[in-house]
C-alpha beads as a LAMMPS data file, in Angstrom:
LAMMPS data file: protein, C-alpha beads

133 atoms
132 bonds

1 atom types
1 bond types

-500.0 500.0 xlo xhi
-500.0 500.0 ylo yhi
-500.0 500.0 zlo zhi

Masses

1 110.0

Atoms # bond

1 1 1 311.249 61.947 -296.265
2 1 1 310.129 59.495 -298.418
3 1 1 312.403 58.104 -301.141
4 1 1 311.169 60.033 -303.856
5 1 1 310.992 63.253 -302.325
6 1 1 314.627 62.872 -301.463
7 1 1 315.462 61.784 -304.609
8 1 1 313.673 64.920 -306.443
9 1 1 315.600 67.216 -303.504
10 1 1 319.012 65.467 -304.670
11 1 1 318.092 66.038 -308.683
12 1 1 317.169 69.701 -307.621
13 1 1 320.375 70.183 -305.745
14 1 1 322.478 68.762 -308.417
15 1 1 320.712 70.874 -311.140
16 1 1 321.639 73.767 -308.937
17 1 1 325.182 72.913 -308.719
18 1 1 325.560 72.302 -312.422
19 1 1 324.119 75.761 -313.379
20 1 1 326.917 77.100 -310.782
21 1 1 329.498 74.631 -312.459
22 1 1 328.717 76.586 -315.726
23 1 1 329.238 80.088 -314.453
24 1 1 332.423 78.756 -312.880
25 1 1 333.681 77.428 -316.276
26 1 1 332.534 80.396 -318.248
27 1 1 334.763 82.499 -315.851
28 1 1 337.666 80.312 -316.246
29 1 1 337.692 78.714 -312.407
30 1 1 338.599 75.568 -313.325
31 1 1 339.372 74.044 -309.743
32 1 1 336.016 75.156 -308.757
33 1 1 334.269 74.173 -311.645
34 1 1 335.674 70.511 -311.601
35 1 1 334.857 70.500 -307.742
36 1 1 331.061 71.417 -308.311
37 1 1 330.927 68.629 -311.363
38 1 1 331.721 66.455 -308.652
39 1 1 328.982 67.320 -306.731
40 1 1 326.668 67.188 -309.390
41 1 1 327.647 63.694 -310.133
42 1 1 327.354 62.737 -306.443
43 1 1 324.027 64.102 -306.043
44 1 1 322.503 62.285 -308.868
45 1 1 323.819 58.912 -307.647
46 1 1 322.502 59.682 -304.004
47 1 1 319.188 60.475 -305.949
48 1 1 319.302 57.129 -307.807
49 1 1 320.235 55.337 -304.440
50 1 1 317.158 57.177 -303.031
51 1 1 314.886 56.183 -305.685
52 1 1 315.779 52.499 -305.758
53 1 1 315.831 52.117 -302.058
54 1 1 312.200 52.861 -300.699
55 1 1 312.662 51.346 -297.177
56 1 1 316.010 53.118 -296.467
57 1 1 316.820 55.858 -299.011
58 1 1 319.671 57.531 -297.462
59 1 1 322.996 56.403 -298.794
60 1 1 326.302 55.774 -297.011
61 1 1 328.249 59.218 -296.281
62 1 1 330.783 59.000 -299.042
63 1 1 332.062 61.175 -301.944
64 1 1 333.615 58.062 -303.736
65 1 1 331.459 57.903 -306.743
66 1 1 332.276 54.662 -307.719
67 1 1 331.102 53.172 -303.945
68 1 1 327.948 55.344 -304.767
69 1 1 327.386 53.424 -308.165
70 1 1 328.167 50.126 -306.608
71 1 1 325.367 50.776 -303.830
72 1 1 322.790 51.763 -306.709
73 1 1 324.007 48.486 -308.575
74 1 1 324.845 50.058 -311.654
75 1 1 326.445 47.687 -314.279
76 1 1 329.267 50.014 -315.182
77 1 1 331.533 49.938 -318.723
78 1 1 335.113 50.149 -318.315
79 1 1 334.619 53.818 -319.770
80 1 1 332.052 54.576 -316.928
81 1 1 334.517 53.214 -314.283
82 1 1 337.282 55.643 -315.644
83 1 1 335.137 58.547 -315.798
84 1 1 333.805 58.168 -312.355
85 1 1 337.297 57.421 -311.114
86 1 1 338.690 60.610 -312.551
87 1 1 335.561 62.825 -311.529
88 1 1 335.804 61.455 -307.776
89 1 1 339.274 62.821 -307.732
90 1 1 338.040 66.643 -308.337
91 1 1 336.276 66.437 -304.586
92 1 1 339.482 65.330 -302.978
93 1 1 342.198 67.520 -304.979
94 1 1 340.202 70.843 -304.698
95 1 1 339.043 70.327 -301.084
96 1 1 342.279 69.960 -299.484
97 1 1 344.975 72.024 -299.196
98 1 1 348.017 69.907 -299.631
99 1 1 346.381 68.905 -303.282
100 1 1 345.127 72.250 -303.884
101 1 1 348.236 73.717 -305.813
102 1 1 348.830 70.449 -307.909
103 1 1 345.409 70.160 -308.952
104 1 1 345.243 73.832 -309.862
105 1 1 348.041 73.167 -312.066
106 1 1 346.337 70.229 -313.615
107 1 1 343.380 72.316 -314.610
108 1 1 344.382 73.859 -317.741
109 1 1 341.799 75.245 -319.814
110 1 1 342.046 72.203 -321.968
111 1 1 341.911 69.566 -319.570
112 1 1 338.936 71.260 -317.822
113 1 1 336.806 71.438 -320.995
114 1 1 337.597 67.619 -321.630
115 1 1 336.484 66.882 -317.992
116 1 1 333.242 69.214 -318.080
117 1 1 332.376 67.243 -321.093
118 1 1 332.764 64.176 -319.593
119 1 1 330.964 65.553 -316.385
120 1 1 327.972 66.553 -318.911
121 1 1 328.039 62.713 -320.404
122 1 1 327.719 61.077 -316.904
123 1 1 325.140 63.436 -315.930
124 1 1 322.987 63.131 -318.876
125 1 1 323.296 59.218 -318.569
126 1 1 322.242 59.401 -314.638
127 1 1 319.492 61.317 -315.611
128 1 1 318.139 58.955 -318.458
129 1 1 318.250 56.358 -315.597
130 1 1 316.534 58.160 -313.197
131 1 1 313.957 59.117 -315.365
132 1 1 313.167 55.576 -316.844
133 1 1 313.552 53.445 -313.707

Bonds

1 1 1 2
2 1 2 3
3 1 3 4
4 1 4 5
5 1 5 6
6 1 6 7
7 1 7 8
8 1 8 9
9 1 9 10
10 1 10 11
11 1 11 12
12 1 12 13
13 1 13 14
14 1 14 15
15 1 15 16
16 1 16 17
17 1 17 18
18 1 18 19
19 1 19 20
20 1 20 21
21 1 21 22
22 1 22 23
23 1 23 24
24 1 24 25
25 1 25 26
26 1 26 27
27 1 27 28
28 1 28 29
29 1 29 30
30 1 30 31
31 1 31 32
32 1 32 33
33 1 33 34
34 1 34 35
35 1 35 36
36 1 36 37
37 1 37 38
38 1 38 39
39 1 39 40
40 1 40 41
41 1 41 42
42 1 42 43
43 1 43 44
44 1 44 45
45 1 45 46
46 1 46 47
47 1 47 48
48 1 48 49
49 1 49 50
50 1 50 51
51 1 51 52
52 1 52 53
53 1 53 54
54 1 54 55
55 1 55 56
56 1 56 57
57 1 57 58
58 1 58 59
59 1 59 60
60 1 60 61
61 1 61 62
62 1 62 63
63 1 63 64
64 1 64 65
65 1 65 66
66 1 66 67
67 1 67 68
68 1 68 69
69 1 69 70
70 1 70 71
71 1 71 72
72 1 72 73
73 1 73 74
74 1 74 75
75 1 75 76
76 1 76 77
77 1 77 78
78 1 78 79
79 1 79 80
80 1 80 81
81 1 81 82
82 1 82 83
83 1 83 84
84 1 84 85
85 1 85 86
86 1 86 87
87 1 87 88
88 1 88 89
89 1 89 90
90 1 90 91
91 1 91 92
92 1 92 93
93 1 93 94
94 1 94 95
95 1 95 96
96 1 96 97
97 1 97 98
98 1 98 99
99 1 99 100
100 1 100 101
101 1 101 102
102 1 102 103
103 1 103 104
104 1 104 105
105 1 105 106
106 1 106 107
107 1 107 108
108 1 108 109
109 1 109 110
110 1 110 111
111 1 111 112
112 1 112 113
113 1 113 114
114 1 114 115
115 1 115 116
116 1 116 117
117 1 117 118
118 1 118 119
119 1 119 120
120 1 120 121
121 1 121 122
122 1 122 123
123 1 123 124
124 1 124 125
125 1 125 126
126 1 126 127
127 1 127 128
128 1 128 129
129 1 129 130
130 1 130 131
131 1 131 132
132 1 132 133
C-alpha cells in the first residue's frame, strides 16, 4: 500500500473510532470513551507518519503517542506534550486488568468530559496538519 492510501486508511479508521467514542461518551461508558479516544489520536499520528514517509510509511508498533509524535517530527508545545502524555495513559489503563479498577474510579463524568475535550482538540490539530502538509 502506498503512503497516501495508508494515510487515508488511518484517517478513516480514526474517524470510525471517534464516532464510537462519542457513542460511548453519550452512554457514560467513560473508560471505553477514553480508550477509544487514545486510538483516535494514535491512528491520526500513524496516518501523519505514513504521509511524511513515502519510502517506508509503516510506523513503529507503538501505542505511546509521544514516541509517534517524535517519529512524525512534530514540534510540540509543553501543552501538547502534556495532553499526549495523559491520553497515552488511557491505552494502558483501560487495557490491563491490574490498572482497570483504579482507572475506572478516576474516570468520573467530570474527568472524562475534560479529557474528551482534550482529545477533540488534539484530533482537530492533527487533522489540520494532515490536510495542509
